[in-house]
C-alpha positions in Angstrom: 0.0 0.0 0.0 1.3 3.4 -0.9 1.9 5.6 2.1 -0.2 8.8 2.2 1.9 11.9 2.5 1.2 14.0 5.6 -0.9 17.0 4.7 0.3 18.9 7.8 -3.4 19.5 8.7 -5.2 18.4 11.9 -8.9 17.8 12.6 -10.8 17.4 15.8 -13.9 15.2 15.2 -16.5 14.8 17.9 -18.4 11.6 18.2 -15.7 10.0 16.1 -15.5 6.4 17.3 -18.1 5.0 14.8 -20.8 5.9 12.3 -20.6 9.3 10.5 -17.8 10.6 12.7 -15.6 7.6 11.9 -16.5 7.9 8.2 -15.2 11.5 8.3 -12.1 10.5 10.1 -11.3 7.8 7.5 -11.8 10.3 4.7 -9.5 12.9 6.3 -6.8 10.4 7.3 -6.9 9.0 3.7 -5.8 12.4 2.3 -3.1 12.8 4.9 -4.6 14.7 7.8 -4.1 13.7 11.4 -7.2 13.5 13.6 -8.3 13.6 17.2 -11.5 11.8 18.0 -13.8 12.3 20.9 -16.6 10.2 22.3 -18.0 8.7 25.4 -16.5 5.2 25.1 -12.8 4.9 25.7 -12.7 1.3 24.3 -14.5 2.3 21.1 -12.2 5.2 20.7 -9.1 3.0 21.2 -10.4 0.6 18.6 -11.0 3.5 16.1 -7.5 4.9 16.7 -6.0 1.4 16.1 -7.9 1.1 12.8 -6.9 4.6 11.6 -3.3 4.2 12.7 -1.7 5.4 15.9 0.6 7.7 14.0 -2.4 9.4 12.5 -5.0 9.5 15.3 -5.4 10.1 19.0 -8.6 10.2 21.1 -10.0 11.9 24.2 -12.9 10.3 25.9 -15.7 12.4 27.5 -19.2 13.7 27.2 -19.6 16.3 24.4 -21.6 18.7 26.5 -19.0 18.8 29.3 -17.1 22.0 29.1 -14.1 20.5 30.9 -14.0 17.7 28.3 -14.1 20.3 25.4 -11.2 22.1 26.9 -9.3 18.9 27.6 -9.8 17.6 24.0 -8.5 20.9 22.4 -5.6 21.1 24.9 -4.7 17.5 24.0 -4.7 18.0 20.2 -2.6 21.1 20.6 -0.2 19.3 22.9 0.3 16.4 20.5 -0.1 18.0 17.0 0.4 21.7 17.7 -2.6 22.8 15.7 -6.3 22.2 15.0 -7.2 23.3 11.5 -10.6 21.6 11.3 -13.4 21.0 13.7 -16.2 18.5 12.7 -19.1 18.7 15.2 -20.7 15.3 14.8 -21.5 14.3 18.4 -25.3 14.0 18.8 -28.1 12.3 20.7 -31.7 11.4 20.1 -33.0 9.7 23.2 -36.7 10.1 22.4 -39.1 9.3 19.6 -42.7 10.6 19.3 -44.8 13.8 19.1 -43.7 17.1 20.6 -47.0 17.3 22.5 -45.8 14.4 24.7 -42.1 15.5 24.9 -40.5 15.6 28.3 -38.9 19.0 28.5 -35.9 17.7 30.4 -35.2 15.4 27.5 -35.5 18.3 25.2 -32.9 20.2 27.2 -30.5 17.2 27.0 -30.9 17.0 23.2 -30.0 20.7 22.9 -27.1 20.4 25.3 -25.5 17.6 23.3 -26.5 18.6 19.8 -26.2 22.4 19.8 -24.5 23.8 22.9 -21.6 21.3 22.7 -21.0 22.3 19.1 -20.8 25.9 20.1 -18.5 25.0 23.0 -16.0 23.1 20.7 -16.1 25.9 18.2 -15.2 28.5 20.8 -12.3 26.3 22.0 -10.8 25.6 18.6 -11.2 29.2 17.5 -9.4 30.5 20.5 -6.7 27.8 20.5 -5.7 28.0 16.8 -8.2 29.0 14.2 -8.6 32.7 15.0 -5.0 33.5 14.2 -4.2 30.7 11.7 -7.5 30.0 9.9 -9.3 26.8 9.3 -12.8 25.3 8.8 -15.6 24.0 10.9 -18.2 21.5 9.6 -21.3 20.9 11.6 -23.3 17.7 11.0 -27.0 18.6 11.1 -29.8 16.6 9.4 -32.5 16.9 6.8 -34.7 16.7 9.9 -33.7 20.2 10.7 -34.9 21.4 7.3 -38.4 20.0 7.2 -41.0 18.6 9.6 -40.0 15.3 11.1 -42.8 14.4 13.6 -41.3 11.2 14.9 -38.0 12.8 15.7 -39.2 16.4 16.4 -36.8 17.2 19.3 -33.9 16.0 17.2 -35.1 18.0 14.2 -35.5 21.2 16.3 -31.9 20.8 17.5 -30.5 20.3 14.0 -32.4 23.4 12.8 -30.7 25.3 15.6 -27.3 23.9 14.4 -28.0 25.2 10.9 -28.5 28.7 12.3 -25.5 28.3 14.6 -23.5 27.7 11.4 -24.8 31.0 9.9 -23.9 32.9 13.1 -20.4 31.4 13.3 -19.7 31.8 9.6 -20.5 35.5 10.0 -18.5 36.1 13.2 -15.5 33.9 12.4 -14.9 35.3 8.9 -12.6 35.8 7.2 -10.2 33.4 9.0 -12.5 30.5 9.5 -15.1 29.0 7.1 -18.2 27.4 8.8 -20.6 25.1 6.9 -23.1 22.4 7.6 -23.8 19.0 6.2 -27.5 17.8 6.4 -27.7 14.1 5.8 -30.8 12.0 5.3 -30.8 8.6 6.9 -27.3 7.1 7.1 -26.8 3.5 8.0 -25.3 3.8 11.5 -26.2 2.4 14.9 -27.5 5.8 15.8 -30.1 5.8 13.0 -31.1 2.1 13.2 -34.6 2.8 14.7 -35.4 4.6 11.4 -34.7 1.7 9.1 -34.0 -1.5 11.1 -36.2 -4.4 9.8 -37.5 -2.2 6.9 -34.4 -1.0 5.0 -35.7 -1.8 1.6 -38.9 0.1 2.3 -37.0 3.0 3.7 -34.6 3.1 0.7 -37.5 3.1 -1.7 -38.2 6.7 -0.8 -34.8 7.8 -2.2 -34.3 8.4 -5.9 -30.8 6.9 -5.6 -32.5 3.8 -4.2 -30.3 3.4 -1.1 -29.7 4.8 2.3 -26.6 6.8 3.0 -23.3 5.3 4.2 -20.8 7.0 6.6 -18.3 7.4 3.7 -20.9 9.5 1.8 -20.7 12.1 4.6 -17.0 11.6 4.9 -16.5 12.7 1.3 -18.6 15.8 1.8 -16.7 16.8 4.9 -13.4 16.3 3.1 -14.6 18.7 0.4 -15.8 21.3 2.9 -12.4 21.2 4.7 -10.4 21.3 1.4 -8.9 24.2 -0.6 -11.6 23.4 -3.3 -14.2 24.9 -1.0 -12.2 27.9 0.0 -14.9 30.3 -1.1 -17.8 28.5 0.6 -19.0 29.5 4.0 -22.3 29.7 5.8 -23.9 27.0 3.6 -25.8 23.8 4.3 -24.9 21.0 2.0 -27.8 18.5 1.8 -26.5 14.9 1.3 -29.8 13.0 1.0 -29.7 10.6 -2.0 -32.2 12.8 -3.7 -34.8 12.4 -0.9 -35.9 16.1 -1.2 -36.7 15.6 -4.9 -39.8 13.7 -3.7 -41.0 16.6 -1.5 -44.7 17.2 -2.2 -45.2 13.9 -4.1 -47.7 11.7 -2.4 
């Protein structure tokens, strides 16, 4: 196997031990970046680092909404790699399914803490530590649920809509040194999304013009683009990666 040259760039990826986060890590490591992964499970993170390569990846375990963890993760990546060019805010939760009329408000607060406030916290940390003076890019992982009604996952959709607006705010405030964009995937085949397709994948995929659900590498490719020089004039945008799902909007 041909060794990939070191790009000299470093990314911090939250929720990076599996699923979309790991797919993003694979894409960035494949082009020569080094990565720091965060997540709750130390064992899962250690496995992810081993698969990516110990010379290319490190990990810091902790809860995304914990400010001390945010600071520790950024401090660690700066200590090991000396820079943090890219932040990918992928950590998220969706502990509840059902109508908003029956939503426990405490659960709603937890969803916002993990999906939105943590993203802001990590953005503040990476901006102060490196990006403000040296430039870089932030990619927030939102969802098509934040762009249209999603009654079964309403709390999650609300939080992802907030993330889209957070992207706009940060893109405006952090310019011109830092570009900030969002990826809004439809259903991607991950453990996180299993309740949306498990036992009915063919039926779920039938709603997509491209006739399949997403894979983590689909989002990895989009994140690689949004952190590359090819996207150097793109900021404040939401890139929908949905297999054509929105093409069917309004068709019954």
